[in-house]
C-alpha positions as CSV (number, residue, x, y, z in Angstrom):
1,M,0.0,0.0,0.0
2,P,1.6,3.3,-1.1
3,V,2.5,5.9,1.5
4,E,0.1,8.9,1.6
5,P,2.0,12.2,1.4
6,L,1.9,14.3,4.5
7,P,-0.3,17.4,4.3
8,F,2.6,19.9,4.4
9,V,4.3,18.3,1.4
10,Q,1.3,17.8,-0.9
11,D,2.3,20.9,-2.9
12,V,5.5,19.2,-4.0
13,A,5.6,16.9,-7.0
14,P,3.9,13.6,-6.1
15,E,7.0,11.4,-6.5
16,Y,9.0,13.8,-4.3
17,A,6.1,14.1,-1.8
18,V,6.1,10.3,-1.2
19,A,9.9,10.2,-0.9
20,I,9.9,13.0,1.6
21,T,7.1,11.4,3.6
22,Q,8.9,8.1,3.7
23,L,12.1,9.8,4.9
24,I,10.2,11.6,7.6
25,Y,8.5,8.3,8.7
26,F,11.9,6.6,8.7
27,V,13.7,9.2,10.8
28,A,10.8,9.6,13.3
29,S,10.3,5.9,13.8
30,F,14.0,5.3,14.1
31,L,14.4,8.0,16.7
32,A,11.3,6.7,18.6
33,V,12.5,3.1,18.8
34,Y,16.1,4.1,19.6
35,L,15.1,6.4,22.4
36,I,12.8,3.8,23.9
37,G,15.7,1.3,23.8
38,R,18.1,3.7,25.4
39,V,15.7,5.0,28.0
40,V,13.9,1.8,28.9
41,V,15.6,-1.3,27.6
42,R,19.2,-0.4,28.4
43,P,18.6,0.6,32.1
44,L,16.6,-2.6,32.6
45,F,19.5,-4.6,31.1
46,D,22.0,-2.8,33.4
47,R,19.9,-3.7,36.5
48,V,19.9,-7.4,35.5
49,L,23.7,-7.3,35.1
50,K,24.1,-5.6,38.5
51,R,21.9,-8.2,40.2
52,R,24.3,-10.9,38.8
53,N,27.1,-9.0,40.5
54,L,29.1,-8.6,37.3
55,D,32.2,-6.4,37.5
56,T,32.0,-3.0,35.8
57,H,34.7,-4.1,33.3
58,A,32.7,-7.3,32.5
59,R,29.5,-5.4,31.9
60,K,30.9,-3.1,29.2
61,P,31.1,-5.6,26.4
62,L,27.6,-6.9,27.0
63,Q,26.3,-3.3,27.1
64,K,27.9,-2.7,23.7
65,V,26.1,-5.7,22.3
66,V,22.8,-4.4,23.6
67,N,23.5,-1.0,22.1
68,I,24.1,-2.6,18.7
69,A,20.9,-4.6,19.0
70,I,18.9,-1.5,19.8
71,V,20.3,0.3,16.7
72,F,19.6,-2.8,14.5
73,V,16.0,-3.1,15.8
74,A,15.4,0.7,15.3
75,I,16.6,0.5,11.7
76,A,14.5,-2.6,10.9
77,V,11.3,-1.0,12.4
78,A,12.1,2.3,10.6
79,F,12.4,0.5,7.2
80,G,9.1,-1.2,7.8
81,F,7.2,1.9,9.1
82,A,8.4,3.9,6.1
83,E,7.4,1.1,3.8
84,Y,10.7,0.7,2.2
85,G,9.7,-2.8,1.3
86,N,11.7,-3.4,-1.9
87,F,14.8,-1.9,-0.4
88,L,14.4,-3.8,2.8
89,T,14.0,-7.1,1.0
90,S,17.2,-6.5,-1.0
91,L,19.0,-5.4,2.1
92,A,18.0,-8.6,3.9
93,T,19.1,-10.8,1.0
94,I,22.5,-9.1,0.9
95,A,22.8,-9.3,4.6
96,A,22.0,-13.0,4.7
97,A,24.6,-13.7,2.0
98,A,27.2,-11.6,3.8
99,T,26.4,-13.3,7.1
100,L,26.9,-16.7,5.6
101,A,30.2,-15.8,4.0
102,I,31.5,-14.1,7.2
103,G,30.3,-17.0,9.3
104,F,32.5,-19.5,7.3
105,A,35.5,-17.1,7.4
106,M,35.2,-16.3,11.0
107,Q,34.2,-19.5,12.7
108,D,36.9,-19.3,15.3
109,V,36.1,-15.6,16.1
110,I,32.4,-16.4,16.5
111,A,33.2,-19.4,18.7
112,N,35.4,-17.2,20.9
113,F,32.7,-14.5,21.0
114,V,30.0,-17.0,22.0
115,S,32.4,-18.5,24.6
116,G,33.0,-15.0,26.0
117,V,29.2,-14.5,26.5
118,F,29.1,-17.8,28.4
119,I,32.0,-16.7,30.6
120,Y,30.1,-13.5,31.4
121,T,26.8,-15.3,32.2
122,D,28.1,-18.5,33.8
123,E,30.9,-16.8,35.8
124,P,33.3,-19.7,36.1
125,F,35.9,-17.1,37.1
126,R,36.3,-13.4,37.5
127,I,39.0,-10.8,37.1
128,G,41.5,-11.4,40.0
129,D,40.8,-15.1,40.3
130,W,43.5,-17.7,40.3
131,I,42.6,-20.3,37.7
132,E,44.3,-23.5,36.3
133,W,43.6,-25.3,33.0
134,D,45.6,-27.9,31.1
135,D,49.2,-27.3,32.2
136,N,48.7,-23.5,32.8
137,A,47.9,-21.4,35.8
138,G,47.7,-17.7,36.7
139,I,45.7,-14.7,37.8
140,V,42.9,-13.4,35.5
141,E,43.7,-9.8,34.5
142,D,41.2,-9.1,31.7
143,I,38.1,-10.7,30.2
144,S,36.9,-9.7,26.8
145,L,34.4,-11.2,24.4
146,R,37.2,-12.8,22.4
147,V,40.1,-13.6,24.7
148,T,41.0,-13.8,28.4
149,R,44.3,-12.5,29.6
150,V,46.0,-14.4,32.4
151,R,49.2,-13.4,34.2
152,T,51.3,-16.4,35.2
153,F,53.1,-16.7,38.5
154,D,56.3,-16.2,36.5
155,N,54.9,-12.8,35.4
156,E,54.2,-14.0,31.8
157,L,51.1,-12.8,30.1
158,L,49.0,-15.5,28.4
159,T,46.3,-14.4,25.9
160,V,43.9,-17.3,25.8
161,P,41.0,-17.7,23.3
162,N,37.7,-18.0,25.3
163,S,36.8,-21.2,23.4
164,V,39.9,-22.9,25.0
165,L,38.6,-22.0,28.5
166,T,35.0,-23.0,27.9
167,G,35.9,-26.2,26.0
168,G,37.9,-27.9,28.8
169,V,38.1,-28.2,32.5
170,I,39.0,-25.1,34.5
171,K,40.0,-25.3,38.2
172,N,39.2,-22.2,40.2
173,P,40.5,-22.7,43.7
174,V,39.3,-19.3,44.9
175,A,35.7,-19.5,43.7
176,K,34.5,-20.2,47.3
177,D,35.3,-18.6,50.6
178,R,37.2,-21.6,51.8
179,L,39.8,-23.9,50.3
180,R,41.0,-27.3,51.6
181,L,44.7,-28.1,51.2
182,Q,46.5,-31.3,51.9
183,F,50.0,-32.6,52.4
184,L,51.5,-36.0,52.7
185,F,54.1,-36.4,55.5
186,G,56.3,-39.5,55.4
187,I,57.6,-41.0,58.6
188,G,59.8,-44.1,59.2
189,Y,58.3,-47.6,59.9
190,D,59.9,-47.5,63.4
191,D,58.4,-44.2,64.3
192,D,55.3,-43.7,66.5
193,I,52.3,-43.0,64.3
194,D,50.1,-41.5,67.0
195,K,52.9,-39.2,68.2
196,A,53.5,-38.0,64.6
197,T,49.8,-37.5,64.1
198,D,49.6,-35.3,67.3
199,I,52.5,-33.2,66.1
200,I,50.9,-32.6,62.7
201,V,47.7,-31.5,64.3
202,E,49.3,-29.3,66.9
203,E,51.5,-27.5,64.4
204,A,48.5,-26.8,62.2
205,E,46.7,-25.2,65.1
206,K,49.6,-22.8,65.6
207,I,49.6,-21.5,62.0
208,D,47.7,-18.3,61.3
209,G,45.4,-18.8,58.4
210,I,44.5,-22.5,59.0
211,L,40.9,-22.7,60.2
212,D,40.0,-24.3,63.5
213,D,36.5,-25.2,62.1
214,P,36.7,-27.4,60.3
215,G,39.8,-28.6,62.0
216,V,42.8,-30.4,60.6
217,S,42.5,-34.2,60.0
218,V,45.3,-36.7,59.6
219,R,44.9,-40.2,58.1
220,L,47.3,-43.0,57.3
221,T,47.0,-43.3,53.6
222,E,50.2,-44.9,52.3
223,L,52.6,-47.7,53.2
224,G,55.5,-46.9,50.9
225,N,58.7,-48.8,50.3
226,S,60.6,-46.6,52.8
227,Y,58.0,-44.6,54.6
228,V,54.5,-44.5,56.2
229,G,52.4,-41.8,54.7
230,L,50.3,-39.6,56.9
231,K,48.0,-37.2,54.9
232,S,47.1,-34.0,56.5
233,R,44.0,-32.1,55.3
234,F,43.3,-28.5,56.5
235,W,41.2,-25.5,55.4
236,I,42.1,-21.8,54.8
237,S,39.6,-18.9,54.4
238,D,39.6,-16.2,51.7
239,P,42.0,-18.2,49.6
240,S,44.4,-16.6,47.2
241,R,47.6,-17.9,45.5
242,S,49.8,-16.1,47.9
243,D,47.9,-17.4,50.9
244,Y,48.0,-20.9,49.5
245,V,51.8,-20.9,49.1
246,K,52.7,-19.2,52.3
247,I,50.4,-21.0,54.7
248,R,51.3,-24.4,53.2
249,A,55.1,-23.7,53.3
250,D,54.9,-22.4,56.9
251,Y,53.0,-25.4,58.0
252,V,55.3,-28.0,56.3
253,Q,58.4,-26.2,57.7
254,A,56.9,-26.2,61.2
255,V,56.1,-29.9,61.1
256,K,59.6,-30.8,59.8
257,E,61.3,-28.8,62.5
258,R,59.1,-30.4,65.2
259,F,59.8,-33.9,63.8
260,D,63.5,-33.2,64.1
261,E,63.1,-32.1,67.7
262,E,61.0,-35.2,68.6
263,G,63.3,-37.6,66.8
264,I,60.8,-38.6,64.2
265,D,62.5,-39.6,60.9
266,I,61.5,-38.4,57.5
267,P,63.1,-41.1,55.4
268,Y,64.3,-40.7,51.8
269,P,63.9,-43.5,49.3
270,T,66.5,-46.3,49.4
271,R,67.1,-49.2,47.1
272,T,68.9,-52.5,47.8
273,L,70.6,-54.1,44.8
274,E,71.2,-57.9,45.0
275,G,73.1,-60.1,42.6
276,E,76.5,-61.1,41.4
277,I,79.1,-59.4,39.1
278,E,81.3,-61.6,37.0
279,V,84.4,-60.2,35.4
280,A,85.6,-62.1,32.3
281,G,88.2,-61.4,29.7
282,S,89.8,-58.5,31.6
283,P,93.6,-58.3,32.0
284,G,94.7,-60.3,35.1
285,A,91.4,-62.0,35.5
286,E,93.2,-65.4,35.5
287,H,95.1,-64.3,38.6
288,L,92.1,-63.4,40.7
289,D,92.0,-66.8,42.5
290,E,95.8,-66.7,43.3
């Protein structure tokens, strides 16, 4: 159905009057939809993100996506309202063909983009978290919709495609407010197991950072070739990589020093070789029995 020219352009030539009317409809409807999106939709989306406790840095890429979507919807509605039917059909055909071509050429980019959205929504980790995956570990410094940047503990910067992080297993030791650590202490077979267990528990209770509730537990878990294995399990609060390393090191050192004071041995692996060695054909071998 053709567009009826607006009253104030009816004095213009009919073909120009229709074109001017369509342009006015296009601009008016575009501005109306765009303003509604910015004034209503965008604030509602921001509230949803804040309720999910997303960091400010993490919200920015998602907000950009919403802004692009608002502009796209406004243009689509404006084309329809102005009855640019033929032009809109041609534009849609071209856009579909371009999207198909771009999709094949940018499969990895699209996969990383989708993975980035999942990281923002599922929150397997946040900026500042210590994460581990495959044979890598480090502190998350930046999360974008394509890559995540991780600073290793050797101060190396890893730029990791998001699809790598969402396609495998990620360990996030600091995701919760408490973390359980464990260490295997080896004592000699002749040492007193109960006495060693008491020492391990007592030294844990002296270390700042090790929780009293739940308390440390010690179990005999291994009977090695040269040692009896006592595994200590203990908890720390507000875990971070630095806390993990320091508390664990202080605890192990304290137990080692106490073992030394109490005469409890921490044996090292030993091997006994049995058999005979024959020497044949060497100079003077015939005189060995003389």
